[in-house]
C-alpha positions as CSV (number, residue, x, y, z in Angstrom):
1,M,-39.2,-5.8,26.9
2,A,-37.1,-3.0,28.2
3,A,-38.3,-3.7,31.7
4,R,-37.1,-7.3,31.5
5,F,-33.8,-6.5,30.0
6,P,-32.6,-3.1,31.4
7,K,-29.8,-1.4,29.5
8,A,-27.5,1.2,30.8
9,P,-27.5,4.5,28.8
10,Y,-24.7,4.9,26.3
11,H,-21.5,6.6,27.5
12,P,-18.7,7.3,25.1
13,S,-15.8,6.7,27.5
14,R,-17.2,3.4,28.7
15,D,-18.9,2.0,25.5
16,F,-16.4,3.0,22.9
17,S,-12.9,1.6,22.3
18,R,-10.7,3.5,19.9
19,Y,-9.0,1.6,17.1
20,D,-5.5,2.9,17.2
21,P,-2.8,0.3,16.3
22,P,0.8,1.1,16.8
23,R,2.4,2.8,13.8
24,N,5.3,1.4,11.9
25,L,7.8,4.1,11.0
26,A,9.2,2.3,8.1
27,L,5.8,1.9,6.5
28,S,5.0,5.5,7.2
29,V,8.1,6.6,5.4
30,Y,7.4,4.3,2.5
31,V,3.9,5.7,2.1
32,S,5.1,9.3,2.3
33,A,7.6,8.7,-0.5
34,R,5.0,6.9,-2.7
35,F,2.5,9.7,-2.0
36,L,4.9,12.3,-3.3
37,A,5.4,10.2,-6.4
38,I,1.6,9.9,-6.8
39,M,1.3,13.7,-6.5
40,A,3.8,14.1,-9.4
41,A,1.9,11.5,-11.4
42,N,-1.3,13.4,-10.7
43,S,0.2,16.6,-12.0
44,H,1.3,14.8,-15.1
45,F,-2.2,13.4,-15.5
46,L,-3.7,16.9,-15.2
47,A,-1.3,18.2,-17.8
48,L,-2.3,15.4,-20.2
49,L,-6.0,15.6,-19.6
50,A,-6.9,17.5,-22.7
51,K,-4.1,15.9,-24.9
52,Q,-4.9,12.2,-24.6
53,G,-8.0,10.2,-25.3
54,N,-10.8,9.4,-22.9
55,W,-9.7,5.8,-22.4
56,W,-6.2,6.7,-21.5
57,N,-7.5,9.4,-19.1
58,A,-9.7,6.8,-17.5
59,A,-6.8,4.3,-17.2
60,Y,-4.5,7.0,-15.7
61,F,-7.2,8.0,-13.2
62,A,-7.8,4.4,-12.2
63,F,-4.1,4.0,-11.7
64,T,-4.0,7.0,-9.5
65,L,-7.1,5.9,-7.5
66,S,-5.8,2.4,-7.1
67,S,-2.5,3.7,-5.9
68,L,-4.1,5.9,-3.2
69,F,-6.4,3.0,-2.2
70,C,-3.4,0.6,-1.8
71,L,-1.4,3.2,0.2
72,G,-4.3,3.7,2.6
73,G,-4.4,0.0,3.4
74,V,-0.6,0.0,3.8
75,L,-0.8,2.8,6.3
76,E,-3.2,0.6,8.3
77,S,-0.6,-2.2,8.2
78,R,-3.0,-4.6,6.6
79,R,-1.3,-7.7,5.2
80,E,-3.6,-8.0,2.2
81,F,-2.8,-4.4,1.2
82,L,0.9,-5.0,1.6
83,L,0.6,-7.9,-0.9
84,L,-1.6,-5.8,-3.2
85,E,0.9,-2.9,-3.1
86,A,3.7,-5.4,-3.9
87,E,1.7,-6.7,-6.9
88,R,1.0,-3.2,-8.0
89,M,4.6,-2.1,-7.9
90,A,5.7,-5.3,-9.7
91,G,3.0,-4.7,-12.3
92,V,4.2,-1.1,-12.9
93,A,7.8,-2.2,-13.3
94,A,6.8,-5.0,-15.7
95,A,4.4,-2.9,-17.7
96,V,6.7,0.1,-18.1
97,G,9.8,-1.9,-18.6
98,G,8.2,-4.3,-21.0
99,A,6.2,-1.9,-23.1
100,G,8.7,0.9,-22.9
101,V,6.0,3.6,-22.5
102,W,4.3,5.5,-19.8
103,F,0.9,7.3,-19.8
104,G,0.8,10.1,-22.3
105,G,3.2,8.4,-24.7
106,V,6.3,9.0,-22.8
107,R,8.9,6.9,-24.6
108,D,12.2,8.5,-23.5
109,A,14.5,5.7,-22.5
110,S,15.9,7.5,-19.4
111,A,12.4,8.3,-18.1
112,I,11.2,4.8,-18.7
113,R,14.3,3.4,-16.9
114,A,13.7,5.8,-14.0
115,I,10.1,4.8,-13.6
116,A,10.9,1.1,-13.7
117,A,13.8,1.5,-11.3
118,F,11.6,3.5,-8.9
119,A,8.9,0.8,-9.0
120,L,11.5,-1.9,-8.3
121,G,13.1,0.2,-5.6
122,S,9.6,0.7,-4.1
123,L,9.1,-3.1,-4.2
124,A,12.4,-3.6,-2.3
125,A,11.5,-0.8,0.2
126,L,8.1,-2.3,0.8
127,W,9.7,-5.7,1.6
128,V,12.1,-4.1,4.1
129,A,9.4,-2.0,5.7
130,A,7.0,-5.0,6.0
131,R,9.7,-7.1,7.6
132,A,10.2,-4.4,10.2
133,R,6.5,-4.6,11.0
134,M,6.0,-6.4,14.3
135,G,8.1,-9.4,13.5
136,F,6.5,-10.1,10.1
137,S,8.2,-13.0,8.4
138,L,7.6,-14.9,5.1
139,R,8.8,-18.1,6.6
140,R,6.1,-20.7,7.5
141,G,5.5,-21.0,11.2
142,A,7.8,-18.0,12.0
143,G,7.0,-16.3,15.2
144,K,5.3,-19.3,16.7
145,E,7.2,-20.6,19.7
146,R,6.7,-23.9,21.3
147,P,5.7,-23.9,24.9
148,R,8.8,-24.7,27.0
149,G,8.8,-27.6,29.4
150,L,5.8,-29.4,27.8
151,L,7.7,-31.2,25.1
152,I,10.9,-33.2,25.3
153,D,13.5,-31.7,23.0
């Protein structure tokens, strides 16, 4: 079989193409700011680990893990992760603002307002950063140009 279909030996510079899409500065800044917030939340989680129940610990850990997962996809500029991150931020704002409590039983009104405002601000910042991404638009058919000279205007 190999004699009938000869194959050149593998060579990394010829057979390998590197996946390296252009970076969006606005999304990089967005992810950096959210990562700092996740680091603070992780420190809060570690401080509460022995004080709250196992289910709350599991929920807080899942929140942190899902946050890191979403931010990884946002760094890759994947549209589905941008939408997932927007849903996550809207969910945090709604849950914290609606229930009036954060993990660990934090019920201080100023802390709750700050967390909800941060989530809403993050949602707005994500929208601005996503629009800066290579002409992304929420309008239907945006970015599609008609070929000139083929159709009568």
